[in-house]
Phi, psi and omega in degrees: 000129183233352184271359177081000180284149181293144180288155175285134180267135183288145174290143183216156176288158178297328179296315179295326179286350175107012183301314180285348182268357182290155177248015181241160185291143177288148182276163171269116183267142174272167177300135180085012178242157173212173179251135178227167176244139182285121179262322181217139178251126174247177175287104177085000180214160184222136171273128187242147176235142173200191184283359174263353182125232180229161181206164173252130181234161175214155181296138174285167188301318183295318180292321180295320180290329183279342183294131181241328183227168177303336181288345180276351182259151176293153172223173181301131182098347179290148168264131183230154171263132182222164175281145177290323181269136177286154178274189184299336179270013178067021177243138173290151180267119176276120185258340179195157174251128180288156179305140182268141175271339175204161179206121173267121187220134180242163172279118184295149178293149179131169185288338182251135182289119178222143176280141173236116182285129182263311179196143178251150174061033174275132177278328184227137167254112178265112180272110186265132176218186177229163180304319182293314182283326177295337177297341176291341175279073187288172178307151188302333183285338189234352188294146175226183180299147180291143180237343181273164187296330181255004187292155179253317178048227178294345184299331183296324177291327176299313181299314183296318180296320178297320179295308181298319181298320185270000176091015177257157179265122182277143174222140176259129179246115177267096182275169182061036179295343179290347184272356182226165176282168178300320180294321179292322177295317180297324176297323177298314180297316180299319179295319179296317181293322174297321181298321186279348179058225184291342179286345185301329182295338183258003186235101177295152176236124181248144173259128179225163172212114176291342181282307184254003175085003181300131174076000183293327177297318180293320179293314180297329181296336179297337183257005182296149177073023177087014177285159180242128180243121175264126177263128178218166182147177181295168177294148171083007182269356173098023180299312182295322178296321178296316179298316180297319179296318181290325180281342181075019180199160179277077183275340175232142185288148174229159179244153176295159178298151174288167182304332180273006176090001181271155175289161180246156175291121182234311184293127181243002179211160175273142184212131176266128186232122174290140178221158170082007178070199186303330181267003183268205182210219183224150172241143175250116176271132182239154175297157176299129180247120178292338172208156173225070177290119184297144174285129187264002175276180178293143182251349179077022176236159184293139175210195182298132184300135176080005181234148178289162178300317182295318180298319178297316180296316179296319181297324179280328179282334180229063186296327181291331177282318180299320180294315181290329181298337179295341184255007176290154180295319184256135181295330180257031181302134178269356179061039178234292187238358184290147175287153178056040175274118182291335181286309179293330176295322178294324176295315181298328181274359180078013180272343182224129181296132180301326181293328177297315178294319180300316180294318178301313181294324177296318180294318178300318178295318179299325185269002192289341179249122178212193180049047175064041171110351180282148178280144176210169176233116179286358178290000000 
């Protein structure tokens, strides 16, 4: 596709779209209503998919007037109730958004803290990188912030925390594995696992190549049975190419490599794409994000009882720090200058990598402003 027009989205059954995979209660529908899933979000309009095909929807007046925060509006991956018949503007009326089982949400760029919804109801967040850029995730003793265009650096912890916080399972996908030797790929994996510390046991790492098809079966298997996989990561790592290979068609645009062999930023919108036929599921392609600082406010999805979403996500992304923090003298210990801090003591004793604590503290600082500018502590 070269004319810039949006691709046609294939009609899919509700099972493939994930209806049976939901963890929330089904709604009571009125006559003339049906349930659809948001495939693409535009300004004021939504492309919808269901077992009747596709449709264009917009919020009805009552829902629009009742919306107070970004969480009240549909986003890609949401299940919505809509009218079967289009209104005078040829758009179906979206009357409600169903409860979300998960929500990937970042702190939007800009001087004021605002939540930006990335994808709803994703079962898996696949963090896509490449061997060259993943190499920026150096061993814990020496790693620093990423400086290359595709690098992940501390960003990988942001992605994992956002996934855990929002109720999705994180997976790391090292794409373009065809560009390196087996030994170089293994070195990439080893560096990533050192980077993740104790969280590495909970985060699978897959090798893929959109060029030669390597690993596509394993990646596609993540969406089997109606599951939803959201692909995220920096620009140019090949997310859209992976989606096209899995879908068997050029459903999202891609750009040729730059002269230095790197991928280019192409995706400008989030899009849900069915893959794998009746037994498959859906993938959400997202634009390249230079950062995904998790939103530290409430997300409205289930998590550990009595704990905020951000606290749950941080505890899962940094389990060795969360475990030691239970033994600090002060319940609100910042793990910096307090006496009898079990976390800094573990660093001094060589039991905890100093870089892990440094990254954790940086993430806590990044997340410290939420709720539209109010200060908070995700600890």
